[in-house]
C-alpha positions in Angstrom: 36.8 -11.2 38.2 38.3 -7.7 39.5 37.0 -4.0 39.3 36.8 -2.2 36.1 37.8 1.5 35.5 37.6 2.6 32.2 38.4 5.8 30.5 36.0 7.6 28.0 36.9 10.2 25.7 39.5 11.3 28.4 41.5 14.0 27.8 44.2 15.1 30.5 45.6 18.5 30.7 48.8 20.2 32.9 47.4 24.0 33.1 46.9 25.2 29.2 48.5 22.1 28.0 46.7 19.3 27.2 49.0 15.9 27.1 46.0 13.2 26.4 43.4 13.9 23.7 40.1 12.6 24.0 41.0 8.4 24.6 39.0 5.8 25.0 40.8 2.8 27.6 39.6 -0.1 29.1 42.1 -1.6 32.1 41.3 -5.5 31.8 39.5 -6.4 35.2 41.4 -8.8 36.9 43.9 -8.6 34.3 47.1 -7.0 33.5 46.8 -3.3 31.3 50.5 -2.3 29.9 50.7 1.3 28.7 53.6 1.8 26.6 54.6 4.1 23.9 57.9 6.4 23.6 58.5 9.5 26.0 55.9 11.9 25.5 53.6 9.8 24.4 51.1 10.9 27.5 51.4 7.1 29.6 52.0 8.8 33.0 49.8 11.6 32.3 46.8 9.1 31.6 47.5 6.8 34.5 47.4 10.0 36.6 44.2 11.2 35.0 42.7 7.5 35.6 43.2 8.3 39.9 42.2 12.4 39.9 45.7 13.5 39.8 45.4 15.6 37.1 42.9 17.9 35.1 40.8 15.9 33.0 37.7 16.3 31.0 35.5 13.1 30.3 34.9 10.5 32.3 36.5 7.6 34.3 34.8 5.0 35.7 35.0 2.6 38.2 32.5 -0.4 37.9 30.1 1.8 36.6 30.3 4.7 38.7 31.8 7.9 37.5 35.0 8.5 39.7 34.0 11.9 40.3 31.2 10.9 42.4 32.9 8.8 45.1 34.4 10.3 48.5 37.9 10.6 48.7 38.2 7.9 51.1 36.0 5.4 49.1 38.0 5.9 46.5 41.1 5.0 48.3 39.9 1.9 49.3 39.3 0.8 45.9 42.2 2.2 43.7 45.7 2.9 44.7 49.0 4.0 42.3 52.6 3.8 42.9 53.9 6.8 41.1 57.2 7.1 39.8 58.6 9.4 42.8 57.5 10.2 46.0 58.7 11.9 48.9 61.2 9.9 51.8 59.3 10.1 54.9 61.8 10.7 58.3 61.6 9.0 61.3 59.7 6.3 60.3 61.1 2.3 59.9 60.0 0.2 56.8 56.7 -1.8 58.4 56.0 1.9 59.8 55.6 3.3 56.4 53.3 0.0 54.7 51.4 0.4 57.6 50.1 3.9 56.3 48.4 2.2 53.7 45.9 1.1 56.4 44.6 4.5 56.6 41.6 4.6 54.3 40.0 1.2 56.3 40.8 3.6 60.1 38.8 6.5 58.6 39.4 10.1 60.6 39.6 8.7 63.9 41.6 5.9 63.7 39.2 3.6 63.9 40.0 0.3 65.1 41.5 -2.0 62.1 41.4 -5.3 63.3 42.9 -6.9 59.9 45.4 -4.6 59.3 48.4 -6.0 61.2 47.7 -9.2 59.3 47.9 -7.7 56.4 51.0 -5.2 56.8 52.9 -8.5 57.5 51.4 -10.0 54.0 52.6 -6.6 51.6 56.0 -6.8 53.7 56.1 -11.0 52.8 55.2 -10.5 49.6 57.4 -7.6 48.7 60.5 -9.4 50.5 61.1 -6.8 52.6 61.0 -9.1 56.1 64.3 -8.0 57.1 64.2 -5.0 56.8 61.0 -4.2 57.9 62.9 -2.1 61.0 65.1 -0.3 59.0 65.0 3.6 58.4 63.7 3.8 55.3 66.1 7.0 54.8 68.4 4.3 54.7 67.5 2.0 52.4 68.8 2.2 48.7 66.4 3.7 45.6 65.0 -0.3 44.9 64.1 -1.2 48.5 62.1 1.9 48.8 60.7 1.0 45.6 59.1 -2.0 47.2 58.4 -0.4 50.2 55.9 2.0 48.5 54.5 -1.5 46.4 54.1 -2.8 49.8 52.5 0.5 51.3 50.3 -0.2 48.1 49.1 -3.5 48.8 48.4 -2.7 52.3 45.6 -0.7 50.9 43.9 -3.5 49.9 42.5 -2.3 46.7 40.4 -3.7 43.7 42.4 -1.8 41.1 46.7 -1.3 41.4 48.1 1.5 39.1 52.0 1.1 38.8 54.0 4.1 36.6 57.3 2.2 36.1 57.8 0.3 38.8 61.0 -1.4 38.1 62.6 1.6 38.2 65.8 1.7 40.4 65.3 -2.2 40.9 68.3 -4.6 39.6 67.6 -7.2 37.4 66.4 -9.9 40.2 63.9 -7.3 41.8 62.4 -6.6 38.5 62.0 -10.3 38.0 60.5 -10.8 41.1 58.3 -7.1 40.7 56.8 -8.7 37.8 55.8 -11.9 38.6 54.2 -10.6 41.7 52.3 -8.4 39.4 51.3 -11.3 37.8 50.5 -12.9 40.8 48.1 -10.1 42.1 46.0 -10.2 39.1 46.0 -14.2 38.5 46.0 -15.2 42.4 44.2 -12.1 43.9 42.1 -10.5 41.0 43.8 -7.4 41.4 42.9 -5.1 38.4 46.5 -3.7 37.1 47.2 -1.3 34.8 51.2 -0.3 34.7 53.2 2.1 32.8 56.7 0.1 31.2 59.4 0.8 29.5 60.9 -2.2 28.7 58.8 -3.6 25.4 59.4 -7.3 26.5 58.2 -7.0 30.3 54.9 -5.5 28.3 55.3 -8.8 26.3 55.8 -11.0 28.9 53.3 -10.2 31.6 49.9 -8.3 30.4 47.2 -9.6 29.1 46.1 -6.6 27.2 48.8 -3.0 25.8 47.4 0.1 24.8 50.2 1.6 22.6 50.5 5.5 22.9 51.4 7.9 20.7 51.7 11.9 21.2 48.7 12.0 23.6 46.6 9.2 21.9 46.0 5.8 21.6 47.2 4.1 18.4 46.6 0.7 19.1 45.0 -1.4 22.1 45.0 -5.7 22.1 46.4 -8.5 23.7 50.5 -8.0 22.9 50.7 -10.1 19.5 48.1 -7.7 18.2 49.4 -4.4 19.1 53.4 -4.8 19.5 53.9 -6.0 15.8 57.5 -4.8 14.0 55.8 -2.4 11.8 54.0 -0.4 14.2 56.8 -0.6 17.1 59.3 0.6 14.3 56.9 3.4 13.3 56.2 4.4 17.3 59.8 4.6 18.6 61.3 5.6 15.3 64.0 2.4 15.4 64.1 -0.9 13.7 62.2 -3.3 15.8 61.9 -6.4 15.9 59.0 -9.0 17.4 59.0 -12.5 17.1 57.1 -15.2 19.2 59.3 -17.7 21.6 58.9 -21.1 22.0 57.8 -21.1 25.5 55.3 -18.2 24.4 54.6 -14.8 24.8 56.9 -12.8 22.3 60.5 -11.3 21.9 60.9 -7.6 21.1 64.7 -6.6 20.0 65.3 -3.0 18.9 68.2 -2.9 16.7 70.9 -0.3 17.3 71.3 1.9 14.8 74.8 2.5 15.5 78.0 3.5 13.1 79.7 0.3 12.4 83.3 0.1 13.1 85.9 -0.3 10.7 87.6 -3.6 10.7 91.4 -3.4 12.2 93.5 -3.1 9.5 95.4 -6.3 9.1 99.1 -6.1 10.0 101.5 -6.5 7.0 103.3 -9.6 6.7 107.0 -9.6 7.1 109.1 -10.4 3.5 109.9 -13.9 3.2 113.5 -14.7 1.6 113.1 -16.9 -1.4 114.3 -20.3 -0.7 115.9 -22.3 -3.3 114.1 -25.2 -1.5 111.1 -24.1 -2.5 111.7 -23.3 -6.5 110.9 -26.3 -9.0 114.6 -28.1 -9.8 114.9 -28.1 -13.7 114.7 -31.3 -15.1 
């Protein structure tokens, strides 16, 4: 069973502007919790508030301990976040960036890290980066760099992993691979995973628990089938959304395009035909 991460009456602000309002959110220990909602609903802001990257009111607890009571090093050994954007370091290879994830386990004076090399190697393999290990990160594509940052988070060996739109920049193959990895991190490695996703079908596919946000508040929380109903999603997203169970399990989630119907092309005029006496009835 993974660690528990709970937000109680949590509000998150940027300056004087409050984005998230008094929410209660529990990430399922050892499972995958997906945060969904339209743009501006507060998904990313909530995630940042739950890992001390934004100004908050209320309480966030990690295994029952208020996160404000944990030292930065202790906190970094327990929780990590893959943010949407990170500055690209210069002069480092992919493997060297992944190795940065070991920093919380070395401390200020870079104490010995006997497991470090093995953990870094495993993280590279899990993220499919074996052939890119010696490549400078400044030469990588956006999708490749995204996988490097995920491997860095895995090398940090935390109990809780937060992911903010992790499939951004990835092609379909690597999106599917990443979603499978997220599932394995919970099922096999016991991590508690919180992930912000825009793709509703991806959320329904990998999540054990879904939190639906609207205008900075939690509208609904529960299993995908409990939360992701056609009526609720259509109301929140403002477009008709069809939700149906799939024979293989999970949900099919499809938005109906509200585009203008194209006019049917006009039929070409039929050329006039000369009457043939052979086609006329012959008088008796």
